Every structure is written in C-alpha cells, then in structure tokens.
N, C-alpha and C positions, 0 to 999 in steps of 0.2 A: 366178315365176308361171307356171303350166302352162297358158297360154292360146293359144299360137301354133298356128294351124291348119295352117300350112305344115309345121311340124315333125311334127304329127300325121299328115299325109298321107305324109311320108317314112317315118314309123314303120310306117304301114300297108303301104307297098311293101316295107319290110324284112321284113315278116311272110311274104313269099314264101320266105324262108329258114327259115321255121317258128319264129321267135322269138315272144315273147309280144307280139302286136300291141297297140300303144298302152299297154303297161304298162311305164313306164320304170324300175320298181323291179327288173327282172330282166334288165338288159343283161349280155351275156356279158363276162367279163374278157378283157383283151388278153394276148397272149403265150402261154406254155406253162406247164402245170402250175400253174395259178392256182385259188384257191378251196379250199373253198366260200366264197362271199361271201353274207352274209345281209342281207336288205333287208326293208323293210316300208312300208306305207302305210295310212292310215286316213281315214274320212269319217264325219261325223255331220251330221244335218240336222233341221230342223223345217219342217213344211208346213201350210198352211192353205188349204182349198178353200172358195171363197166360195159355192159350192153347199153343200148340207147332205146329202151322200149317206150311205148306210149305210156303216159302217166295215168294213175287212177286205177281203181278196182275193176273198171270195165275193160281193161286191157285184155285182148284175146290171146293171152299167153299165161304161163305159170310163173313169171318173174315175181309177181306180187306175193306169192306164197313164200318167198325167201326173205321178205322184209319183216322187220321187227313190229311195225305198225299194221301189217297186212293191208296197207293202202298204196303207198307210192314211194319212189326213191327221190333222191336229190331234193330233200325237204327236211325241215326240222319237225319232229313229231312229238306230240304229247301222247305217248303210248298208253299210259293209264295213271289215273289218280284213284286210289281205293280208300274209302272210308269204312271203318268197321266198328261194330260194337259186340260185346259179349258179356255174359254174366251167368249167374245161377241163383236159384232159390231152392235150397234143399236138394232134392233129387231131380229137379227140373233145371236144365241149362238152356241157354238160347244164344244165337249168334246171327249176325247179318252183315252183308257187305254191299256197298253201293259203289259203282265204278263209273268213271268219267273218262273221256278221251277216245283215241282211235280204236282201241280194243273193246270199247263198251258194247258195241253192236253185237259182238260175239257172245255176250251174256244172254242174248235172246229176249230181252225185255226193254227194247229201245226202238221207238218210232222214228227218232231223228238221228240215231246212230251215235249220239254224243254222251248219253247217260243210260245206265242200265242197273237193274237190281240183280246182282249176281247170286246172292244167297239170302235167305231169311228163314230160319228153322228153329224148332225147339226139340230137345231130346230129353226123354224121361228114362232115368236110370232105374231099372227094375232089379238090379243085382246080377243075376245070371245073364241078362240080356238088356239091351237098350232100344227104345223105340224113338225114331226121329220122324217128324212130320214137317212139311213145308218145302222150301226150295233149298236144295243142298248141292254141294259140288259133286261132280261125278266121281265114282270110285274107280273109273276106268282110265288107265294111261299113266305114263311116267312124267310127262311134261304138263304144265298147268297154265292157266290164263295169266296169272300175275307174273310179270317179267322177273321179279326178284326171287321167284320160286324155281327158276330154271338156271342151269349152269351156262347155257348159251343164250345169245341175243335172239337169233332166229330159232325156228322150231322144225322138227322133223316132219316129213310128209305124212307119217302115221298119225300125228296129232291132228292134222287137218281133217281127218275123217272120223275123229272121236267126238263124243258129246262133251259139253262144257259143264252143264248143270242139269238138274231135274226138279220138277214139281211132283212130289209124291210122298211116299212113306217107306221107311226101311226098318228092319229088325236086325240088330247086330249083336255079336257076343264073342266070348273067348273061352276056349277049352284047352287047358294046358298050354302048349306052344302054338296052337292053331287059332286063327281069327276067321270069322265068317260074317257075311252080310247077305240078306236077301231083301228085295224091295219091289215096289210097283210105282210107275211114274206115268205121267200123261203121254209123253212122246219120247222120241229118240233123245231129244234135248229140249230145253225150254224154247218155246216158239210164240211167245206173247208179244209179237212186234207188228201185228196187223193193225189196220185202221179200225176205228171204233165200230163195233157191231159185226165185224168180220173175222171169225176165227177165235180170237181171244186166247184163253189159256190152253185149250184143247181143240184141235181142228177136226177131230173125229171121235168115235166112241171106242176106239181101240186103246189098249194100254201097253206100256213097255214093262217087261220083267227083267230085272237086273240082279246081279249077284257077284260076290267076290269071296276069295279064299286065300289065306296067307299063312305062312309058317316061317320060322327061323331055322337055319341050317348051321349048327355050330354057333360060334360067337360073332362071326363076321359076315354072314351071308343070310339072305332072305329070299323067299320065293313068293310071288303074288300073282294070282290069276283072277281075272274078272271078265264079265261078259254081259251081253244085253240082247234081247230079242223083242221085236215089236212089229206091228203091221200098221202101215199108213195108207189112208185112202181106200181101205177095204180090199186092196189088191196087191200092195207092195209089201213083201216080207223083208225085213232087215235084221240081220244078225251080225254081231261083232264079238270077237274074242281077243283078249289082250293078256299077255304073260310077261312078267318081269322077274329077272334074276339079278340081284344087286348085292353089293358088299364091298369089301376092302381086301386088297392083296398087298402084302409087304415085300419089297425088294431091297433088302439091306436097311438103310436109313430112309428109304423112300416108300411112302404109302400111296397106293393107287386106288382111288375110289372108282368103281365101275358099275355099269348097269347094262344088261342085255335085254332089249324089249322086242317083242313080236306082236304085230297087230294084223288081224284079218277081218275084213268087212265084206259082206255080200248083200246086194240089193236085188231082189227078184220081183219083177212086176208081171203078174200073171195076165193082166189086162192087155198089155202090149207085147207079151212074150219076150221081155227084155230082162236079161240077167247080167249084172255087173259085179265084178270082184276086184278088190284091191288088197294087197298085202305088203307089209313094210317090216323090215328088220333094222333096228337101230342099236348101235353099240356106243355107249358113252364111257368116257374115261377122264379122270382129272386128278391133279396133284397140286400141292402147294409149291410155289416158287418164291422164296423170300417172303415178303409180307403179302404177296398176291398169289395168283394161281393161274393155271392153264387147263382148259377143258377142251376135249376133242370129241366130236360126234361124227360117226360114219353111218350112213343109212342107205339101204337098197330098197327100191320100190318097184313093184309090178302092178300096173293098173290096166285092166282089160275088160272088154265086154265079152261075155261068154257066148253071145250070139253074134255070128259074123256080121260085120258092118256097123256094129254098135260100139260107141266109145265107152271108156271106163268111167269110174265115179268122178275123179278129178279131171280126167282128160275130156270130159264132156264139154269143156269150154270151146267156143268157136275157134276153128283152126287147129285144134289139137286132136290127137288120136290115141289109140292104145299105145302104151310106152313102157319101157324099163328105164329107170334112172338111178344114178348113184350121186350122193351128196357128201361132201367132206367139209366139215366146219371146224375152225380153230378159234377159240375165244380166250383172250387174256383179260384178267381182272386185277384191279388194284384198289384197296380201300383208301379213300381220301381222308376219312374220319370215321369213327364208329357209326355204323348204320348207313354209310354212303359209299358206294362202289362205282368206279368208272371202268367200262369195258370196251375192248376193241376186238372186232371179229372179222375174219376173212372166210368166205364161203364160196365153194366151187360146185356146180351142178353140171352133170352131163347126162344125156339121154340118147336112146337109139332112134328117136323121132324128133322132129322140129317142134318143140313145145314151148320154146322161149322166144320172146320178142326181141328184135334187134333192128333199130332203124326202120320201124314199122313193117319189118319183114319177120321171118321166123328163123330160129337157130336151134341147134341141138345142144347148146351149152350156154352157161352164163356164170359170171362170178361177180361178187359184190363185197363191199367193205362197209362196215357199220360201226358206229360209236354210240355208246349208251351210258347214261348215268342212272343208277337206281338208288332210291332213298327208302330205306326200310327200317326205321327206328324200332327197336324192340325185337327184331328178328334174331333167331339164333344163328 
C-alpha cells in the first residue's frame, strides 16, 4: 500500500538529487552498467459531485479542481498511465517517464492533452555533488502528479499553483544531515505545448532559478524548504516558497504519519500594475487500519488580488473572485493484491465567496465522492 506519508517526505527530499519526486516507478538501479529498467503505473477513477456543475474543464467554477482527473465528474476517468525507464552507466544515471491519460496535459508537453513527456534527464555523480540535466520533476511541493505517489485521491489547492516539472540543470549535494539543490530552468514549469513554430520549449529569454534545502530532525522528522523565482513576458515576476515538516508520531500502538505544508505564490505584472497572491496551508495525517489505511487532509487557502478589483491566481476564472476556502478530505485505501490499491474518498469544500458551480449557478460549497484504483507494481 502506497500510503506512508513519511516515506513520501523522504522521496521529496531525495528529489534534490533531481530524481522523479514521489514517483517510485523510476528509482535508479544500484551498481554499475545497469538497465534500462522498464516500469509502469496506472490509475483509473470515478467521481460524483453532489453539486450539479457544468461538466468539463471550461466550467466557470472551481469544482474541477477537486476531481482526481482535473477534468469532470460523473465519468469514468483514465487518470494516468505512466511508462518509465531508468538505468546507469558508471557515474552516469538516466531516467525518463512518459504519461498518458487525463493528467498528461499537466506534464506540459502535450498538444492534444492525452500524452506527455513528464521527465527525461541524466545525472552525473561527481562525488560531493551531482549534476542533472534535462527534464526533471520539480523539487517543490509535497503532492505529486502520479496518483499513487499521494495519500489522497484529490489534491490540495496549494498543489494547483505549484510547478510539475522543469527543463534545465541542477547541482545537488549532501553535507552531514543537510541536503541542498540549486538549479536553472526555462520557465516556471514545462510549457512545450504550443503549436509548431510558436513558443516551443521557452517562450521568452528569462530563466527560472530554483533551489531546495532539507534536513532531518531526530529519527522521525524532517524539514524541507524549496522555492523558485522567474520572470515571464519581461514584465511578470513570479516567486513561490514551499515548506514541509513531516514525520511520524506514536500514540501507544498507533503510529500517525503527518506532514504540514505551507505554500505562498506571488505574481506581479508591472505592465498592468496587477499583483496576485495565493497562500495555502495543508495538514496531512494517516495511519494503518487493518490491512488498509485512512488518510486525512485539511487545507486552508487565501487567494487574492493585491490590487483592488483584481481576482486572485486561481480565482481568475470567470465568475469567481477573491476568496478564502477550507477543504476537508478523508481517503480510505485497501490493497486488493500487492501493488494494487482501491481507494474511496469524500471531500468537502466551503468558501466565503460563490466559487463553486451548482445547477449552472454558483455556490459557496461543494462536496464530492470519488473512487480510484491505482496499480503501481514495484512501488514501496
């Protein structure tokens, strides 16, 4: 069962070496001259929104952000099929992941939305440091694109404003109990989804600077901080900072895995004198219950335009405005067989503004029920 939040946090810290954060299907092989090793994972789901919103991603509300597929409710969804390869040749290792399905467009390299190149990179181990070049998973954030890398079916609002992957180069290393990474990338995230001859890999001459720092606290806790700064269109400055405290707390015979995540993103467009800011705090907790597990996420979001009359980053959707929102998500999981889990999730969202669609009108709350099967052979 891929539920352990502490292991997910360790995977996130390992991403400072520019591996695929939270995607256990693409772990590098040990030793020398190994691979290529081929791996895969898959996720399918069905969701029901108790509101009755317009279907599709063009819905002028935020219901779609609560769905596993990021597309629509009352439908059977192929969330993702991921094919991966990895291997090494001496000090040089490589990995790549190709994704299909509803979430493929979020990998940023998809013209039709059904297939995307999520990662493809090589890492040179220099001993005290490692250099990675190519397309790598972002070092930012606790939740990841691959559904089996998360404890819940849906994702927090903080994840919605984070990058997914980057085209660029990083240098990472370890000193005692500290890990670090610094890198440069084309954009905020991969944006190679334009038509031929328009935009391509890099839509301007600005670059993104990203970095991360992590350390362990005792035996059961870890602290991880990451961030990014870039300029887009020669006028919009974007910065994002993310911090994660994660570990395990014992209560008698019960072990609770937890993570506390904070995300702040600010977009400042000097050309239009527009400044937007969104911050999100998410608390994750999970424990084993018999052969399965239960995971809970509670997150609070404030999304605002710092200039009067301007909507925030996510609330820029038609019909939405600045808002504060609270989301409560409860997910139960049960292994059907090694490497295959079935999940059931209930989620409730409420806001101080009408940002959710209901019967083609707007509402200040929504709740949904989703079922998902994830297949992740070889995952820990």
